[in-house]
Structures are given as structure tokens and as C-alpha cells.
C-alpha positions in Angstrom: 11.1 -2.5 -16.1 11.4 -6.1 -14.1 9.7 -4.5 -11.5 7.0 -3.1 -13.0 6.2 -6.1 -15.1 6.8 -8.5 -12.1 3.4 -6.8 -10.6 1.8 -7.4 -12.9 2.2 -10.6 -12.7 0.1 -13.6 -11.5 3.1 -14.4 -8.4 2.6 -10.9 -7.2 -1.6 -10.6 -7.7 -1.8 -14.1 -5.6 1.5 -14.6 -2.8 2.0 -10.4 -2.5 -1.1 -8.7 -3.4 -3.8 -10.6 -2.3 -2.6 -12.4 0.9 -0.7 -8.6 2.3 -4.4 -7.4 1.6 -6.6 -10.9 3.7 -4.2 -10.2 6.8 -4.7 -7.0 6.9 -8.5 -6.9 6.4 -8.0 -9.9 9.2 -6.0 -7.4 11.2 -8.2 -4.7 11.0 -11.9 -7.1 11.9 -12.7 -4.8 9.1 -16.9 -5.3 8.4 -17.9 -5.0 4.9 -18.5 -0.9 4.7 -17.2 0.0 7.3 -14.4 2.5 5.3 -16.7 4.2 3.1 -14.1 6.1 1.5 -10.7 4.7 1.1 -7.6 6.0 -0.6 -4.9 2.8 -1.9 -2.0 5.0 -2.1 1.0 4.1 -4.7 -2.4 2.2 -6.7 0.4 0.2 -9.7 -2.1 -0.4 -11.9 -5.2 -1.1 -9.9 -4.9 -4.7 -9.6 -5.8 -4.6 -5.5 -8.9 -2.9 -6.0 -10.9 -5.9 -7.4 -9.9 -7.1 -3.8 -9.7 -4.2 -1.7 -13.6 -4.0 -3.7 -14.4 -7.7 -1.5 -12.8 -6.9 1.0 -13.5 -3.5 2.8 -17.0 -3.3 0.3 -16.0 0.7 0.6 -18.2 3.4 -1.4 -15.7 4.3 -2.8 -11.7 4.1 -4.0 -9.5 6.4 -4.7 -6.6 4.7 -6.5 -3.7 7.4 -6.8 -0.4 6.5 -8.5 3.0 9.1 -10.0 3.5 6.8 -13.1 1.1 7.4 -15.9 1.3 4.4 -17.5 0.1 2.8 -14.3 -2.6 4.9 -14.2 -3.7 4.2 -17.6 -4.1 0.7 -17.0 -5.6 0.6 -13.4 -8.7 2.4 -14.9 -8.9 0.0 -17.5 -9.3 -2.4 -14.2 -12.3 -0.1 -12.4 -15.0 -2.2 -14.3 -14.5 -5.1 -11.7 -15.3 -3.0 -9.0 -18.8 -2.2 -7.6 -17.9 0.2 -5.9 -17.3 3.7 -7.4 -13.2 3.6 -8.4 -11.1 6.8 -9.0 -8.0 6.8 -10.4 -5.8 10.1 -10.4 -2.0 10.5 -11.8 -0.2 12.7 -8.9 2.2 12.3 -5.8 1.6 10.7 -2.4 3.3 13.6 -0.8 1.1 16.0 -2.4 -2.4 14.7 -2.4 -5.0 17.0 -3.5 -7.9 16.1 -0.7 -9.2 18.1 1.6 -8.3 17.2 5.1 -10.2 15.0 6.9 -11.9 13.0 4.0 -10.5 9.6 4.2 -11.7 6.9 5.8 -9.1 3.9 5.0 -5.6 4.5 3.7 -4.2 1.2 2.5 0.0 1.8 1.8 1.4 -1.6 0.7 4.1 -1.3 -0.7 4.8 1.9 -1.2 7.4 3.7 1.6 10.2 1.7 0.4 9.8 2.9 -3.3 9.7 6.9 -2.0 12.3 9.5 -1.2 10.1 11.3 0.9 8.6 9.4 3.0 7.4 11.5 6.0 5.8 13.6 3.2 3.4 11.2 1.9 2.5 9.9 5.6 2.2 13.8 6.9 -0.5 13.9 4.1 -2.1 10.4 5.1 -2.7 12.0 8.6 -3.9 15.1 7.2 -6.7 13.1 5.0 -7.5 11.2 7.6 -10.8 12.2 9.0 -10.6 11.7 12.9 -10.8 7.5 14.0 -9.7 7.1 10.5 -6.9 4.7 9.5 -3.5 3.8 7.8 -2.7 0.1 7.0 0.8 -0.3 5.7 2.2 -3.0 4.4 6.5 -3.5 3.9 9.2 -4.8 2.7 12.2 -4.4 5.3 15.9 -3.2 4.8 16.7 -7.0 4.8 14.6 -8.0 1.9 15.5 -5.1 -0.2 19.1 -4.6 0.4 19.7 -8.4 -1.1 21.6 -8.3 -4.0 19.5 -10.1 -6.1 16.4 -7.3 -5.0 19.3 -5.5 -5.4 19.8 -6.0 -10.0 16.3 -6.7 -9.9 14.7 -4.0 -8.5 15.7 -0.1 -8.1 15.2 2.1 -4.9 16.0 4.2 -3.2 18.6 4.5 0.0 15.6 5.1 2.6 14.9 1.6 3.3 14.5 0.6 6.9 13.9 -2.8 9.5 10.8 -3.5 10.3 10.8 -0.8 13.7 12.7 1.8 11.7 9.2 1.7 9.9 7.4 1.6 13.1 9.0 3.7 14.6 8.3 6.5 10.8 4.8 6.2 11.5 4.9 7.2 14.8 6.7 10.2 13.8 4.1 11.2 11.8 1.7 11.3 14.4 -0.3 8.1 14.5 -0.8 6.0 17.2 0.2 2.6 17.4 -0.4 -0.8 19.8 1.9 -3.4 19.7 -1.1 -5.9 18.6 -1.0 -4.1 15.4 1.7 -4.7 14.6 2.7 -7.8 12.7 6.2 -9.4 10.9 5.6 -12.2 8.8 8.7 -13.8 6.6 6.9 -15.4 3.7 8.5 -18.0 1.0 9.6 -15.3 -1.3 11.5 -13.2 1.1 13.3 -15.4 1.9 16.8 -16.5 1.1 16.8 -18.7 -1.6 13.2 -18.0 -1.5 13.2 -20.9 1.6 14.0 -23.4 0.2 
């Protein structure tokens, strides 16, 4: 419950979500409209939709989450977007999408919540068009396994280091170049918040 609430706060929106998506757009050097159809995997309540719309300017944005309550909230965020937005309640490990139908998959802070990480990555690879991109941001095991995180949030026992996530994505068949990997330590992830 704390995690669901926290993801609705301005702190989450400004210091986690917006910063991460801006970093991905900068790393990708994305041009507006470059990716016509974007999948926001694990979209939660849809707080990312206006940010994705602004940074990437897709024609279509598809949000998927497994939580029906969050999907209902995400549908309310659609009005803030210029692009066409569809929100579905389904598992990212069993996407009801045709092969080669997505230009860009955004996977923000999702994998560490999943038991079937390989299944989700296999689905992302299946639905991406040739030349499509998977952009991933993750909290790593060092952060997730901190005492206060374990008290406030619930996560499955499928956590990885940064190198472990990179290995997981490579094993799913994605090509990763060294310049496409960035490890950051935002203030909120540091012990005692960097004080």
C-alpha cells in the first residue's frame, strides 16, 4: 500500500519518474515522433503518459499494467496527452499484442517487481519491430535490499545488481553497447538520502 501511495506523490513524479524518462530520452537522443507506437510497460496510474508524450511525441501510446485499480486511474491521465493513448489491464509476460507491433518499449522501475522477468523481456523482444528499442531503468539489489526499503515496500526475490540486469537483458536477445548503459545514484537511493 505504501508503494502504491508513494507512486502517486509529487516526489515520485519529479525525482524518480521525470528524471528517469528525461535521462532515457537524452541518452537515446530521441527526436519527437521518431517512435510512432510506444509501449509503457507497467504504467501504473499513468503519471508517465504526459511526460512520454512531451519527450517522445508518439502517435500512439499503449500503457499496460496488471493492477485493475491503477489501470482505471491511468485511463484518467489520457486527457493530458496529445497522442492517442490506450490502457490495458494485462500481464507484461503475456502481452496481447502482435509480433513486431511496437517501436519503443519503456520499462521504468518494472523488472524488480516481477517474478517472471525473463518472460516479460521475451515478450518485449517479440512485440518490438526490427530496429525497435527497449529502454530500461531499474533500482538495483543494493538499494532494494536496504532495511527501510524492505520495511516499506514488498518485492519478489528476483533482485539484481546493475550488471545482473544488463546480463538479464542481453540473455533475452537484446544488443547492448557500452555507451547505452548508465549507472546513477540519485539522492533518494543513497544511504541516509546522501545526508
